[in-house]
C-alpha positions in Angstrom: 43.5 44.8 75.2 43.5 45.1 79.0 40.1 45.8 80.7 39.3 48.3 83.4 36.5 46.2 84.6 37.5 42.5 84.1 40.8 41.3 85.6 40.5 37.7 84.1 38.3 35.0 83.1 38.3 31.4 82.6 36.1 29.0 80.7 35.5 25.2 81.2 34.3 24.0 78.0 33.0 20.6 79.1 30.8 22.3 81.6 30.1 25.4 79.7 30.9 27.4 82.8 32.7 30.8 82.6 34.3 32.3 85.8 34.9 36.1 85.6 37.2 37.9 88.0 36.6 41.7 88.4 39.2 44.1 89.3 37.1 44.8 92.5 38.0 41.3 93.6 34.5 39.7 93.0 34.3 36.4 91.2 31.2 35.2 89.4 30.5 31.8 87.8 28.1 31.9 84.7 26.5 28.8 83.6 25.4 27.5 80.1 27.7 29.9 78.3 28.3 28.9 74.6 31.8 28.7 73.6 31.0 31.4 71.0 30.2 34.0 73.6 33.5 33.2 75.3 35.5 33.6 72.1 33.7 36.8 71.3 34.7 38.1 74.9 38.2 37.1 74.2 38.3 39.2 71.1 36.2 42.1 72.2 38.1 45.6 72.3 36.2 46.5 75.3 35.6 43.4 77.6 33.5 45.4 80.1 31.1 46.6 77.3 30.8 43.2 75.9 30.2 41.7 79.2 27.5 44.2 79.9 25.7 43.6 76.4 26.1 39.8 76.1 26.8 38.1 79.4 25.3 40.1 82.4 21.9 39.3 83.2 21.7 36.8 80.3 23.0 33.6 82.1 22.3 32.0 85.5 25.1 33.0 87.8 26.4 32.7 91.4 28.9 34.9 93.2 32.1 32.8 94.2 34.0 35.6 96.1 
């Protein structure tokens, strides 16, 4: 299901790095994200809600764009 908040995301398994691009154009990189979190994000009916509950403010991050 498309998200109204998250435009796309990419996970680098070897580095446990999750990049999330928001519809606002901002891109954030989250570090040390377990694969299980990313798989749950993929399956989430509401990716924005899942992001807010399980990723936002839970992992070290940096803004890329």
